[in-house]
N, C-alpha and C positions, 0 to 999 in steps of 0.2 A: 364558560368555555374552558376546556383544559389547556394547559400550557402547550401541549403537543399540537393541538388544533390551532392555537394562536400562532405558533411559530410556522406551522405549515401554511396557514393562510397568508402570512406575510412573505412567504417564498415567492408567490406569484405577484405580490404587491409591487416589487421592484420592476418586474418585467412588464408592468402596465405602462411604463414610460415609453414614449416613442423612441427615445435614445437615452442611454445612461448619461449622467452628468460626466463630462470629460475628466474633471479633476478626480472624481470618485473612481472612475474606471482606471485611470492611470495609477491611482493609489492602490487599487486592488491588484493590479498587475505587479506593482512593486512589492506588495505584501506577499504575493505568491513566490516571487523571486527570493525574498528574504527567508521565507519559510523553508525553502530547499536547503538552506545552510545548516539546518538541524538534521539533515539526512545522516543516518547511522548513529546519531547521538541521543535522540529523544525517545525512541521506541521503548515501550509500547504506546507512548503518547503520540498524538498526531503532529504533523509539521504545520506550524502556525507562524504567520508574520502579521504585523499590525502597523498601520500608518495613522498619524494624527493630522487632521486637516483643520486649519483655521480659515474658513472661507474656501478659497481654491489653493491656498498655500500649504505646503507640507512643513510642519513645524517639528515633527519627530517621527521616528520609526524604530521598530525593534522586532526581534524574533525569539522564539523558544530555542535556546542553544543547547541545553543539557537536561536530561531527565532528572527531575527533582529540583531543577532550578526555576527561576521566575518565568512565568508565561509571557508570551509575546505582548499581550495587552499591557501588562504591568511594566515591562521594559520600556515600551513606547511612552506610556503615561509618565513614568519617572523622568524620561528624557525631556518631555514636553513641559513639566512643571506647571506653573500657573497658566501657561498658554493652552492647556487642555480645557480650561473652563469655558464652556459654551462651544466647544469644538466638536468635530465629527471624528469618530474612530472607525477606520476601515480595517476589517480583519477577515481572513479567509475561512474562519470557522466560528460558529456561534460561541460567544464567551461562556466559560464554564460557570456553574452555579453551585459547586460543592466544595467542601473542605477535603482536600486530598493531601498531597505532600506540601501544597501551598494553599493559601486562602482562596476563596472564589474570586475570579476575575471581575464578576459583576459588582462586588463590593468596591474594588479599586476604581472601576469606571464611574460608579455613582459618587464616590468620595471626590473624584477628580473634577466633577462638574460637567462631564461630557453630556451633551444634549441629544446627540444622534449617533447611532451605531449602524454601520452597513456591514453585513456579514454575507459571505458567499453561500454557505450551506448551514443547515441545522446540525447540531451535534447529536448523533444517535446513541452515544454512550449512555446507558441507563443511570449511571451515577452522576455524570457531568451535565446532562442536558437540562433544558429549562431556563437557560440564561436569558433568552429573549423575553420570556414572560416576566422574569424577575426584574429586568430592566424597565419594561413597560409599566410595571406596578409602581415604579419610582419616577414615572414621568419621562423616561428616556424613549425617544422615537427609535424604533428598530425596523430596518428593512433587510430582507434576505433575498438572495437570488442573483446578485451581480456576479458574473463570471462563474456561475455555479458548476458548469461542466469541467472547466479547467481546475477548479478547486477540488472537485470530486476525483478527477484523474490523479491529482497530486497525492491525495490521501487514500487512494483505492484500497491498499492493504488494511489500513485502520478501519475504514468504513465496512469492508467486507467482513472483517473479524467480528464486528458487532452485530451483524445480521445473519451470519452463517457459522454455526458452532460445530458442524460435522467434519470440516476439513480446512486446511489453511488456504489462504489466498495463494494461487500458483501463477507464476510468470515463467514463460518459456523463452530462453535466449538461445538463438541459433545464428552462427555466422555461416553464410552460404556464398558460394561462388555465383557468378552471373547466370549460370545455368541451373541454379538451385541445389547444388551439391554441398555437402558439409565436409568432404574429404576428397582426395584425388582418387583416380581409378583403382589404385592399389590399396587404398585405405591406409596409407602410411603417413599422410600429412597430419601433423599435430595441430596446425593452425592454417586457416585460409584467410584470416583477417590480418590487419596491420597493427603496428604498435599503438596507434591512437585508439583503435577499437579495444585493444586489450587493457589500456589504461582506463577506458570508460567502464569496462567490466569490473575492474577492481572497485571503482566508485559505486557501481550498481550493487555489488556484493555487500558492501558495508551497510546497506539499508534493509537487508533481509535477515530473518531469524535463522534460516538454513539454506544451504546450497546443495543441490542434488544432481547426481549423474547416474547413468546406468552402469551395471557391472562390467560390461565389455569395454566401455569408455574408460572406466577406472583402471582396468588391466592394461589396455593398449597405450593410453596417454600418460598414465601414472601421474595424475595431477595432484597438486597440494590442496586446491580449493580453499585457500586462505585469502584474506584481504591484504594486499601489499601495495596500496595506493596512498594518496595524501590524507585520507580519512582513516583514523583508527576507530573502529566501531566500539560502542560502549560494551557490547558483548560479542565476542567472536562468533560468527555464524556456525551452527552445527553442520557437519558434513554428513550428508545422507546418500547412501548408495543403494539403488534398487538392484539387488544381486540375488536373483531367485535361487541360484544353485550354490550360493556362498562360496564363490570361486576365489575371492580375494585371499592373498597370502601375505606373509611377513615381508616380502620384497616390495610390496606396494606402499607408497608413502602414506596413504590414508590409514593403513593398518599400523605401520611402524611408528607413527606419531599420534596414535589414538589416545594415548595418555596425556598428551599435551593439548590437543585440540579435539573436542568431542566428535566422535565418528559413530554413526549409526548405520546398520545394514538391515535392509528389508529382504529377508530370504523366505522362500516358500516352506511349507510344512514338509516337503519332500527333500529338502536340502540334506546332504549327508551330516549326520550328527557330529562326526569327528571334525568336519570343517567349521561347524557352528561353535563347537567347544574351543577350537583353536582361536577363532576370532574373539570370543569372549575372554579368553586368557590373555589376549593381547590388548585388552582394554576397550574393545569394540562392544557397543550395545546392540544386541541382535533382536529384531522383531520378527514375528512369524505371521504375517498377514496372509489371507487367502486370496485376495485380489489387490490390484493397484489401488482401487478406491478404499479398500479396507486398510491398506498401508497409509494412505493419506489421513484416514480417520485416526489411526494410531499416532501419527506424527502430531496431529492437532491436540490429541489428548495428552501428549507428552509436553505440551506447552509451546509448540511452533505455530505462530499465526501467519507467517509469510514464508514462502518457499520459492527460491529461484532455481529453476531447472536449466542446466547447461548441456543437455544432451545425454547420450547421443541420439542417433536417428531412431532407434527402436523405441526408446522411452518417450521421445518427443512425439512420435506417431501415436503411441498408446494414449498420451495425454490429449491429443487432438481428436481421437476417435470418438464419435458420438456414442453415448450410452443411454439407457432408459432413465427417465427422470425419477428423482427421489422425492421431489415435492413439486406439485403442479404450480406453474406460474413463475418459477424462479429461473430466469434465463441469465446466468452469470457468465456465459461463455461465448467464444467465437463460433464454435459448433454448437448446435442447439443444446445438447446436454453433455458436451465434452468436459473433461476434468480441468482443462486449462481455463483460467479466468482472465488472463490478460496476455496477449502475445507480443513480446518484445516491447512492451510498454506503450504501444500505440493502437491497441485493438479496441474491442467492443465493450469493455467494462464501463458502465455508466451507473453511478450511484443514483438510486431513485428512492424517494421516501414512500411511505405506505400509500399516500393519496395518489401519487403518480403511477405506481405499479398497478393500483386498483383501476385507474382510468385506462391504462394500457390493456389490461386483461379484458375489460368491458368492450374496448374497441376491437380486440381480437375476436371476441365472441360475436360481436355485432356484424362485422362485414366479412369475416372469414378469409380475408385476402392476405394477411400476414403469414409468413412462413420462415423457415430457417434460412439464415443468410440474408435477411432483408434489412439488417441494420445498415444505416448510412452514416451514423454519427461517429466522428473521430475526435475524442477529447484532446488530442495532442500528446506529445511526448514529454516525459519528465526529463529535463536537461541534466547534463552531467556537471562536472566541477567547473566548467566554464561559466555556469550561471552564478558563480560566486561562492 
């Protein structure tokens, strides 16, 4: 049996329990909370937290804090010391089994004498996966599946990027009034949200590779689109403007600061050449896609794995508008084939391994009852800085 099949089989293994062990569930919840502390600092690595249990007692915990630094499992095991021998390690992602910037976590787990590992989800990364099989080969019991949906929601951008190479993971953030508007009747209001919400947005921005707005929003609101919160991202997000007519000028902050913070503009082939030249001379990188989907493809090819769209209304509507499928069976979005993958971090993105997707497709074909908008699962929201 392949390592992938072994890991997949154990995914359902944990769910065969009538109820999860209370100590392990509490430990997984803590691991997820700890993992969030790496937000903005560990990408393109995943957010990972780990807890060491001796019986029902927590003896140590840790998280992946910095890209290139020790992984969560290693931090927790070092803190546990000899108490890790014979213990259970609870972690929100399958431990890695490869030599990257750090040695394999599986080696540290085996050396520490851990006898059982409980992981929420398998690692889909082609280089890092296979940790469950490596641990089992050394006599370590491995169970996967505990709080899998919460773990998948936490690392949705990471998981999506490893299964979809055609475009980045896209999240849409919109602040709306109680009647669903994003501005006042005159269109003159810059914010309809409060200070707490804006603080949260700065936290949210820190964890994305890029922040996007439409050209009209860039002109009217003149935003900076930088991170100015408690987290200093490891790499400042690229600022992306979907500006078909290349309307931006030197009076816009995104253009005047383009040599300090990377700014990209997506303009159509019909944009005035003089406007494009002016932007490029100002330090703006200009792309010439034929469609919005084509623009997202270019963004991904340029190295962006996650994109936070902050409006305005026209761009948000285009992202949410269903479009024909590019690949049968891939339903990554709130709308059946919309370009958006997660709406305000509480929507329909659910990571599914190959076996689960195959089962769902077979079910769709068998009863013919499922249709667009039939999703009922809500994996929950990723918390802001109040999570620690």
